[in-house]
PLY file of the C-alpha trace (Angstrom):
ply
format ascii 1.0
element vertex 209
property float x
property float y
property float z
element edge 208
property int vertex1
property int vertex2
end_header
45.97 -1.18 -23.97
46.52 -3.53 -21.47
48.08 -0.45 -19.04
45.13 1.71 -20.55
42.74 -0.73 -19.29
44.48 -0.97 -16.06
44.82 2.63 -15.14
40.98 3.21 -16.04
39.39 0.39 -14.41
37.74 1.49 -11.59
36.07 3.79 -14.35
34.68 1.10 -15.88
33.80 -0.83 -13.25
31.44 2.42 -11.92
30.34 2.65 -15.32
28.87 -1.07 -15.68
27.72 -0.86 -12.35
25.76 2.54 -13.10
24.69 0.81 -16.07
23.52 -2.61 -14.50
21.29 -0.13 -12.19
20.20 1.69 -14.06
19.02 -1.11 -15.95
17.75 -3.38 -12.91
16.97 -1.49 -10.44
15.92 2.30 -10.72
15.99 4.93 -13.66
14.29 7.76 -14.95
11.67 8.09 -17.87
10.92 10.76 -20.39
6.93 11.29 -21.39
7.30 12.17 -25.11
3.44 12.31 -25.22
0.36 14.06 -23.67
-1.51 10.33 -23.60
-0.96 10.89 -19.52
-2.46 14.56 -19.10
-3.35 15.57 -16.76
-1.24 13.61 -14.24
1.97 13.76 -16.79
2.74 16.50 -18.91
4.94 16.45 -22.20
8.40 17.13 -20.84
8.24 15.60 -17.47
10.91 12.69 -16.49
9.71 10.42 -14.05
11.51 8.27 -11.93
11.11 4.69 -12.37
11.47 1.56 -9.89
12.11 -1.29 -11.49
12.16 -3.56 -8.78
8.44 -2.71 -8.65
7.48 -6.12 -9.94
10.50 -8.32 -10.67
14.56 -8.60 -10.16
15.47 -9.00 -13.54
18.67 -9.44 -14.87
20.02 -6.79 -16.05
19.65 -5.47 -19.61
16.54 -8.43 -20.21
13.09 -9.01 -19.17
13.82 -12.29 -17.66
12.56 -12.45 -13.98
14.51 -13.81 -11.52
11.99 -13.56 -8.77
8.35 -11.93 -8.84
8.15 -9.23 -6.12
4.40 -8.10 -6.64
2.30 -7.80 -9.68
0.90 -4.46 -11.06
-2.24 -3.45 -8.88
-5.10 -1.19 -10.05
-4.10 2.34 -10.30
-0.15 2.26 -10.55
1.42 4.05 -13.22
3.76 1.66 -14.95
5.81 1.48 -17.52
5.95 -1.12 -20.67
7.47 -2.24 -23.77
4.85 -2.76 -25.51
5.87 -5.03 -28.68
2.39 -4.47 -30.21
3.31 -0.44 -30.35
6.72 -1.03 -30.29
7.93 1.57 -28.28
7.87 1.92 -24.50
4.66 2.89 -23.10
3.49 4.93 -19.68
0.14 4.13 -19.02
-2.51 3.21 -15.90
-3.15 -0.16 -14.74
-7.35 -0.30 -14.86
-7.73 -4.17 -15.16
-5.74 -6.90 -13.84
-6.04 -10.56 -14.66
-10.17 -11.83 -13.93
-11.25 -8.50 -14.52
-14.36 -7.54 -16.56
-14.18 -4.26 -17.74
-16.15 -1.78 -20.19
-16.28 1.95 -21.10
-19.41 3.71 -22.03
-19.64 6.92 -23.00
-16.37 7.39 -21.09
-17.27 6.24 -17.67
-15.10 2.92 -17.02
-17.00 -0.83 -15.35
-15.14 -2.96 -13.27
-16.93 -6.62 -12.76
-20.25 -5.11 -13.37
-20.17 -2.15 -11.00
-20.16 1.47 -12.12
-16.96 3.63 -11.21
-17.92 7.09 -10.14
-16.63 10.66 -11.01
-16.30 13.85 -9.36
-15.49 17.41 -10.92
-12.00 18.46 -10.57
-10.30 21.48 -11.72
-9.85 22.93 -14.99
-12.83 20.78 -16.42
-10.91 17.24 -15.19
-12.95 14.75 -13.59
-11.47 12.86 -10.48
-11.79 9.05 -11.27
-12.87 6.48 -8.42
-11.34 3.55 -8.70
-11.89 0.82 -6.05
-9.18 2.36 -3.42
-7.49 4.28 -5.75
-8.11 8.40 -6.73
-6.80 10.10 -9.59
-7.58 13.04 -12.32
-8.75 11.93 -15.62
-9.34 14.37 -18.47
-12.62 13.50 -20.69
-14.35 15.20 -23.74
-17.63 14.65 -23.85
-17.67 15.28 -27.37
-15.05 12.42 -28.14
-16.56 9.43 -29.09
-13.36 7.51 -30.97
-12.18 5.39 -27.66
-15.58 6.44 -25.34
-16.84 2.81 -25.80
-15.66 -1.01 -25.49
-16.06 -3.89 -24.21
-17.41 -5.64 -21.69
-13.87 -7.83 -22.04
-12.47 -10.28 -19.47
-8.93 -9.72 -18.72
-6.88 -12.93 -19.40
-4.29 -14.26 -17.18
-1.15 -12.72 -16.70
-2.05 -10.07 -18.94
-3.26 -6.05 -17.57
-5.55 -3.68 -19.30
-3.86 0.26 -19.80
-5.10 3.11 -20.21
-4.31 6.47 -20.38
-5.05 9.44 -17.93
-6.19 11.09 -20.89
-8.54 9.28 -22.15
-9.38 10.82 -25.55
-5.90 10.98 -26.68
-4.30 7.97 -25.90
-3.16 4.45 -28.09
-3.83 2.13 -24.83
-5.32 -0.99 -24.44
-8.58 0.15 -26.68
-5.44 -0.23 -29.42
-3.14 -2.30 -28.43
-4.96 -4.88 -26.68
-4.04 -6.15 -23.27
-0.57 -5.85 -21.98
1.42 -8.99 -21.02
2.89 -9.57 -17.93
6.44 -9.84 -19.15
6.71 -6.55 -21.22
6.30 -4.58 -17.73
9.28 -2.46 -16.97
8.65 -0.61 -13.54
6.33 1.45 -11.83
6.54 5.31 -11.22
5.05 7.59 -8.22
7.17 10.77 -9.32
8.12 13.41 -11.30
11.99 13.72 -11.40
12.37 16.60 -13.07
9.98 18.48 -15.66
11.25 20.61 -18.89
9.08 22.56 -20.67
9.52 21.67 -24.30
7.35 25.07 -25.64
9.63 27.56 -23.77
13.38 26.60 -24.53
13.18 23.78 -22.53
13.19 26.26 -19.63
12.74 23.79 -15.99
9.34 23.65 -14.40
10.21 23.87 -10.84
7.06 23.45 -9.51
7.48 19.90 -10.97
10.18 18.89 -9.99
9.60 15.65 -7.10
5.64 16.18 -7.66
4.39 12.47 -6.47
1.93 11.23 -8.68
-1.10 9.39 -7.61
0 1
1 2
2 3
3 4
4 5
5 6
6 7
7 8
8 9
9 10
10 11
11 12
12 13
13 14
14 15
15 16
16 17
17 18
18 19
19 20
20 21
21 22
22 23
23 24
24 25
25 26
26 27
27 28
28 29
29 30
30 31
31 32
32 33
33 34
34 35
35 36
36 37
37 38
38 39
39 40
40 41
41 42
42 43
43 44
44 45
45 46
46 47
47 48
48 49
49 50
50 51
51 52
52 53
53 54
54 55
55 56
56 57
57 58
58 59
59 60
60 61
61 62
62 63
63 64
64 65
65 66
66 67
67 68
68 69
69 70
70 71
71 72
72 73
73 74
74 75
75 76
76 77
77 78
78 79
79 80
80 81
81 82
82 83
83 84
84 85
85 86
86 87
87 88
88 89
89 90
90 91
91 92
92 93
93 94
94 95
95 96
96 97
97 98
98 99
99 100
100 101
101 102
102 103
103 104
104 105
105 106
106 107
107 108
108 109
109 110
110 111
111 112
112 113
113 114
114 115
115 116
116 117
117 118
118 119
119 120
120 121
121 122
122 123
123 124
124 125
125 126
126 127
127 128
128 129
129 130
130 131
131 132
132 133
133 134
134 135
135 136
136 137
137 138
138 139
139 140
140 141
141 142
142 143
143 144
144 145
145 146
146 147
147 148
148 149
149 150
150 151
151 152
152 153
153 154
154 155
155 156
156 157
157 158
158 159
159 160
160 161
161 162
162 163
163 164
164 165
165 166
166 167
167 168
168 169
169 170
170 171
171 172
172 173
173 174
174 175
175 176
176 177
177 178
178 179
179 180
180 181
181 182
182 183
183 184
184 185
185 186
186 187
187 188
188 189
189 190
190 191
191 192
192 193
193 194
194 195
195 196
196 197
197 198
198 199
199 200
200 201
201 202
202 203
203 204
204 205
205 206
206 207
207 208
């Protein structure tokens, strides 16, 4: 056994370093649902910067050093204790914000967010300093209204871009800062689940807004 470990120690060291890198520095994350359509679609695999917010002890949520806080408009990945799974959503409300939604229109700190028509019936949502496409169903009412609600310290209000088909902060509540895993700004690769898992070449290294 000792001889086996000595002969393969380089391989084991490489594997250990790779797993630590993926745990604490950078990784990818699958997109299993359509809650972030049209920004993300089922089968996307997004790049995940795990040092965007914290330098953490590998394989834990223990922060050694805070690099930055999640910013409004970020596409962030977090391990939700309430949902008991990893989720990908967009940061909408930061600590201290008062957020409301009326007929699918956001209000942040009393100011109505503006929307302009985009392609395929989607809408461009103009958050302060950030613009991105959202999908809204004018006939859907289940999640179209909430608040106003004030985001507590060290917590965030997260929404999916597919507003009427996303179990986000309207379902799971505010997301604690400690649950954040990292931020994504690009799709690394994408497989079409409905077409024999063939690659969607047009989405490889596709930037996210």
